[in-house]
C-alpha positions in Angstrom: 107.4 2.4 -33.1 104.1 3.9 -34.1 103.2 0.8 -36.0 103.8 -1.4 -33.0 101.6 0.8 -30.9 98.8 0.5 -33.4 99.2 -3.3 -33.6 98.8 -3.5 -29.8 95.7 -1.4 -29.8 94.2 -3.7 -32.5 94.9 -6.8 -30.5 93.3 -5.3 -27.5 90.1 -4.3 -29.5 89.7 -7.8 -31.0 90.0 -9.3 -27.5 87.3 -7.0 -26.1 85.0 -7.8 -29.0 85.5 -11.5 -28.4 84.6 -11.2 -24.7 81.4 -9.2 -25.6 80.4 -11.8 -28.2 81.0 -14.5 -25.6 78.8 -12.7 -23.1 75.9 -12.3 -25.7 76.2 -16.0 -26.5 76.0 -17.0 -22.8 73.0 -14.6 -22.2 71.1 -16.0 -25.2 71.8 -19.5 -23.9 70.4 -18.5 -20.5 67.3 -17.0 -22.0 66.8 -20.1 -24.1 67.0 -22.3 -21.0 64.5 -20.1 -19.2 62.1 -20.2 -22.1 62.5 -23.9 -22.4 61.6 -24.3 -18.7 58.6 -22.0 -19.0 57.4 -23.9 -22.1 57.7 -27.2 -20.3 55.8 -25.8 -17.3 53.1 -24.3 -19.6 52.8 -27.6 -21.5 52.6 -29.5 -18.2 50.1 -27.0 -16.8 48.0 -27.2 -19.9 48.1 -31.0 -19.8 47.1 -30.9 -16.1 44.3 -28.5 -16.8 43.1 -30.6 -19.7 43.2 -33.7 -17.5 41.3 -31.8 -14.8 38.7 -30.5 -17.3 38.3 -34.0 -18.7 37.7 -35.4 -15.2 35.2 -32.6 -14.4 33.4 -33.2 -17.8 33.2 -36.9 -17.1 31.8 -36.2 -13.6 29.3 -33.8 -15.0 28.3 -36.3 -17.7 27.9 -38.9 -15.0 25.7 -36.5 -12.9 23.6 -35.7 -16.0 23.1 -39.4 -16.7 22.1 -40.0 -13.2 19.6 -37.1 -13.3 18.2 -38.4 -16.6 17.9 -41.9 -15.2 16.2 -40.6 -12.0 13.8 -38.4 -14.0 12.8 -41.4 -16.1 11.6 -43.1 -12.9 10.5 -40.1 -10.8 9.7 -36.6 -12.2 12.0 -33.9 -10.9 9.9 -31.9 -8.5 9.3 -28.2 -9.4 8.6 -25.3 -7.0 4.9 -25.0 -6.5 3.3 -21.6 -6.6 1.6 -20.4 -3.4 -1.7 -22.1 -3.1 -5.1 -20.7 -2.5 -6.9 -17.5 -3.4 -5.5 -14.2 -2.4 -7.4 -10.9 -1.9 -5.7 -7.6 -1.6 -7.6 -4.9 0.5 -6.8 -1.2 0.6 -8.7 1.5 2.3 -8.2 5.3 2.8 -9.7 7.4 5.5 -12.0 10.5 5.5 -12.8 12.2 2.3 -14.1 15.5 3.6 -15.2 17.9 0.9 -14.9 21.3 2.6 -16.0 24.3 0.5 -12.4 25.2 -0.4 -11.8 21.7 -1.7 -15.0 21.8 -3.8 -14.2 25.3 -5.1 -10.7 24.1 -6.1 -12.4 21.4 -8.3 -14.9 23.7 -9.9 -14.2 24.3 -13.6 -16.2 26.2 -16.3 -17.8 22.9 -17.3 -18.7 21.8 -13.8 -17.0 20.0 -10.9 -13.9 17.8 -11.7 -12.5 16.0 -8.7 -10.1 13.6 -10.4 -7.1 15.6 -9.3 -7.8 14.8 -5.6 -6.8 11.1 -6.1 -4.5 11.2 -9.2 -1.3 10.6 -7.1 -2.6 7.6 -5.2 -4.9 5.9 -7.8 -2.1 3.5 -9.0 -2.0 1.9 -5.6 -5.8 1.9 -5.3 -6.3 0.1 -8.6 -4.0 -2.7 -7.6 -6.4 -3.8 -4.9 -9.2 -6.4 -5.2 -11.2 -4.5 -2.6 -10.6 -0.7 -2.6 -12.5 1.2 0.1 -13.0 4.9 0.7 -14.7 6.6 3.6 -16.9 9.2 2.0 -17.4 11.4 5.1 -19.8 13.9 3.5 -23.1 13.1 1.8 -23.2 13.4 -2.0 -26.6 15.2 -2.1 -25.8 17.1 -5.3 -25.8 20.7 -6.4 -29.6 20.9 -6.3 -29.5 21.1 -2.5 -26.7 23.7 -2.6 -23.0 22.9 -1.9 -22.0 23.6 1.7 -19.2 22.8 4.0 -18.7 22.5 7.8 -20.7 22.2 9.9 -23.6 21.1 7.7 -22.1 19.3 4.7 -23.6 18.6 1.2 -21.2 17.7 -1.6 -21.3 17.4 -5.4 -22.1 14.0 -6.8 -19.2 14.4 -9.2 -16.9 13.5 -6.3 -18.2 10.0 -6.7 -17.1 9.9 -10.3 -13.6 10.7 -9.2 -13.7 8.0 -6.5 -14.7 5.4 -9.0 -12.2 6.6 -11.6 -9.5 6.3 -9.0 -10.4 2.6 -8.5 -12.6 2.6 -5.4 -15.4 0.1 -5.5 -16.6 0.1 -1.9 -17.8 3.5 -0.6 -18.6 3.9 3.1 -21.3 6.5 3.7 -22.1 6.0 7.3 -20.8 9.0 9.2 -21.8 11.7 11.7 -22.6 13.9 8.6 -24.8 11.5 6.8 -28.0 13.1 7.9 -26.8 16.7 7.6 -29.4 17.2 4.8 -31.9 14.7 6.2 -33.8 12.2 4.1 -33.4 14.2 0.9 -29.6 14.2 1.1 -29.5 10.4 1.6 -32.1 9.8 -1.1 -30.2 11.9 -3.6 -26.9 10.2 -2.7 -28.3 6.7 -3.2 -30.0 7.6 -6.5 -26.8 9.0 -7.8 -24.8 5.9 -6.9 -27.5 3.5 -8.2 -28.0 5.3 -11.6 -24.4 6.5 -12.3 -22.2 3.8 -10.7 -24.1 0.6 -10.1 -20.7 -1.2 -10.0 -19.8 0.5 -6.7 -21.0 -1.0 -3.4 -22.3 1.8 -1.2 -22.5 0.8 2.4 -24.0 2.3 5.6 -27.1 4.0 4.1 -30.3 2.5 2.7 -33.4 3.5 0.8 -35.8 1.1 2.6 -36.0 -1.6 5.3 -35.2 -4.5 2.9 -32.0 -2.8 1.7 -31.0 -2.2 5.3 -31.0 -6.0 5.9 -28.7 -6.7 3.1 -25.0 -7.5 3.7 -22.4 -6.8 1.0 -20.2 -9.7 0.1 -17.3 -9.6 -2.3 -16.3 -12.9 -3.9 -13.2 -14.0 -5.8 -12.8 -17.6 -6.9 -15.0 -18.8 -4.1 -13.3 -16.7 -1.4 -16.1 -14.5 0.1 -15.5 -11.3 2.2 -18.3 -9.5 4.0 -18.0 -5.8 4.8 -20.2 -3.9 7.4 -20.3 -0.1 7.9 -21.6 1.8 11.0 -21.4 5.2 12.6 -21.5 6.1 16.3 -24.3 8.6 15.6 -25.0 11.8 13.7 -24.6 15.6 14.3 -28.0 16.5 12.9 -31.4 15.0 12.4 -31.0 12.2 15.0 -34.7 12.0 15.4 -34.8 10.2 12.0 -33.0 7.3 13.7 -35.6 7.1 16.5 -38.5 6.9 14.0 -39.2 3.3 12.9 -40.3 4.7 9.5 -36.9 6.2 8.8 -34.4 4.3 11.1 -33.4 2.2 8.1 -31.6 5.2 6.5 -28.3 4.8 8.4 -26.4 2.0 10.1 -25.6 3.0 13.7 -23.4 1.1 16.2 -25.8 -0.8 18.3 -24.7 -3.9 20.2 -27.8 -6.0 19.3 -27.7 -4.9 15.6 -24.0 -5.5 15.2 -24.2 -8.9 16.9 -26.9 -10.0 14.6 -25.2 -8.6 11.5 -21.8 -10.2 12.2 -23.5 -13.6 12.9 -25.2 -13.5 9.5 -22.0 -12.2 7.8 -20.0 -15.1 9.2 -22.6 -17.5 7.7 -22.4 -15.8 4.3 -18.6 -15.2 4.1 -15.2 -16.6 5.0 -13.8 -13.3 6.2 -15.7 -10.4 8.0 -14.6 -6.7 7.9 -16.2 -4.0 10.1 -15.7 -0.4 9.2 -16.8 1.8 12.1 -17.0 5.5 12.2 -15.9 6.1 15.8 -13.4 7.6 18.2 -12.5 11.2 19.3 -11.7 13.8 16.7 -8.2 15.2 16.6 -6.8 12.6 19.1 -4.1 10.1 18.0 -4.9 8.0 21.0 -7.5 5.2 21.1 -10.4 6.0 23.4 -12.4 3.7 25.7 -15.4 3.6 23.3 -13.2 2.2 20.5 -11.8 -0.4 22.9 -15.4 -1.4 24.0 -16.4 -2.0 20.4 -13.2 -3.8 19.6 -13.8 -6.2 22.4 -17.2 -6.9 21.1 -16.0 -7.3 17.5 -13.3 -9.7 18.7 -15.8 -11.8 20.7 -18.1 -12.1 17.7 -15.3 -13.3 15.4 -14.7 -10.3 13.2 -11.4 -10.6 11.3 -10.5 -7.0 10.3 -11.5 -3.6 11.6 -10.9 -0.5 9.5 -11.7 2.7 11.4 -12.4 6.3 10.5 -13.7 9.6 11.9 -11.0 11.0 14.2 -9.4 12.9 11.3 -6.0 11.9 12.5 -4.0 8.6 12.3 -4.2 6.2 15.2 -2.3 2.9 15.9 -2.6 -0.5 14.2 -3.0 -3.5 16.5 -3.4 -7.3 16.2 -5.7 -8.4 18.9 -6.0 -12.0 20.2 -9.2 -13.5 21.6 -9.5 -16.0 24.4 -10.3 -18.7 21.9 -7.2 -17.9 19.9 -9.0 -15.9 17.2 -7.0 -13.0 15.8 -8.4 -9.6 14.7 -6.4 -6.9 13.0 -7.5 -3.3 13.9 -6.7 0.0 12.1 -8.2 2.3 14.7 -8.2 5.4 12.4 -6.7 6.1 8.9 -7.0 9.9 9.4 -8.0 12.1 6.5 -7.5 11.3 2.9 -8.8 14.7 1.7 -9.7 17.7 3.8 -9.1 21.4 4.4 -8.7 21.3 8.1 -6.5 23.8 9.8 -3.9 21.7 11.7 -0.8 19.9 10.5 -1.8 16.6 12.2 -5.0 16.6 10.1 -3.0 16.6 6.8 -1.4 13.2 7.5 -3.5 10.2 6.7 -2.9 6.6 5.8 -3.8 3.8 3.4 -4.4 0.4 5.0 -2.9 -2.5 3.1 -4.0 -6.0 4.0 -3.5 -9.3 2.0 -5.7 -12.2 3.0 -5.6 -15.8 1.7 -7.9 -18.8 1.6 -6.2 -22.1 1.2 -6.3 -25.7 2.5 -5.3 -24.5 5.9 -8.2 -22.1 6.1 -8.5 -18.3 5.9 -5.8 -16.0 7.3 -4.1 -12.7 7.0 -0.9 -13.1 4.9 0.5 -9.7 5.6 -0.5 -6.1 6.5 1.0 -2.7 6.4 0.4 1.0 6.2 1.1 3.6 3.4 1.1 7.1 4.9 -0.6 9.9 2.9 -0.4 13.6 3.0 -3.0 16.2 1.8 -1.5 19.0 -0.3 -3.1 22.4 -0.7 -1.3 24.2 -3.4 -1.4 27.9 -4.4 -3.4 27.5 -7.6 -6.9 26.4 -8.6 -7.5 22.7 -8.6 -4.6 22.5 -6.2 -5.9 20.1 -3.6 -4.5 16.6 -4.0 -3.2 13.7 -1.9 0.3 12.2 -2.2 1.9 9.1 -0.9 4.2 10.4 1.9 7.1 8.5 0.3 6.6 10.7 -2.9 6.2 13.9 -1.0 9.2 16.4 -1.1 10.6 19.2 1.0 9.7 21.6 -1.9 6.1 20.5 -1.9 5.9 20.7 1.9 7.2 24.2 1.8 4.4 25.3 -0.6 1.5 23.5 1.3 -1.2 26.0 2.1 -1.6 24.5 5.6 1.5 26.6 6.6 -0.8 29.7 6.6 -2.7 28.1 9.5 -0.1 25.8 11.2 3.6 26.7 10.8 4.7 23.4 12.4 3.9 21.5 9.2 6.9 20.1 7.3 8.0 16.8 5.6 9.9 15.9 8.8 6.8 16.6 10.9 4.7 14.2 8.8 7.4 11.5 9.0 7.9 11.9 12.7 4.1 11.7 13.3 3.9 8.4 11.4 6.8 6.9 13.3 5.2 8.0 16.6 1.8 6.5 15.8 2.7 3.5 13.7 6.0 2.5 15.2 7.8 -0.2 13.3 4.9 -0.6 10.8 6.1 2.6 9.2 9.5 2.2 7.6 
């Protein structure tokens, strides 16, 4: 009986194994079918891709052959560079060498002013025409270095201006005659002997020099620049005397009209740099509007203003004859030690002009705001591009001792208010 039971169990085991084997065979057969189908699809897909690639290659070859045939008959046009001659112009506003500014630049070996412009010199050197408004006369140490209200500044400041890249120096201001004839003479002698490569405008050593008009030229593109002041604080009697009136260019309608007429004969583009306006006022005054109307009627192309010690708007004016004139009413201060937050914000005018087959025109223009920084250490006065200025620097600016409203945000808001969309 026990042997029968064992035989039954063996038969059932063999039957179970046969069923499992059959299932494996069927599963393997199914996998083989699936793999066969996939392989066929892959082969067909590869063949289709190969055929598509072959068609695309043939089409590309046909296009290349057509281009080659076309180029044999007619050269393939290439993009032409912009034609004409381009001149880049940059100008900063008032360089006012107050006593504290001078003292901060005094070293054991003498005055060293390079630090004033070291943070903006890169932009200055990129320009073809780089202009600075040297507010104070560079009469030299022999006359004594003094600040407001009767300025006389070290000649070494001129070395720093040239080193920074400025080649056009405006000297016509209300402080030009603070030290009379001697101050002007010393200043002119310094520029002539030390930096003859710099064009010094607005002051003259004799009548003949007063009749000359400065013209910059690049590849036949000629730009004339004129510089005038509304008047002077001291020694105005020198301007009334025919023997000394040549010392300084003063805004006079007859003189300006004649100068601009001659400048237009000599050059393709005329710039006027007036020392004008109301100090500490961001608004344009009626006097500025009067002179602008005259400049526009005379055909002036660009006006770059200084003197108010604060920034003022930029405007493109249109004459009745369709002539356009771009006006920067005031670029504010570039360097100073004035006691108000608004006087710490200046600007760099940036104008690109072009002469081509269509004539002479302004390609583009903009503004680069500046901020004067008074640090806590010797040689601490310097000027930054506002875009490089930081909250930390603003928090350490010495102006805070006189005007607690100063901050980075204050500077940015003032630029938005005055320049509008021109300041990004």
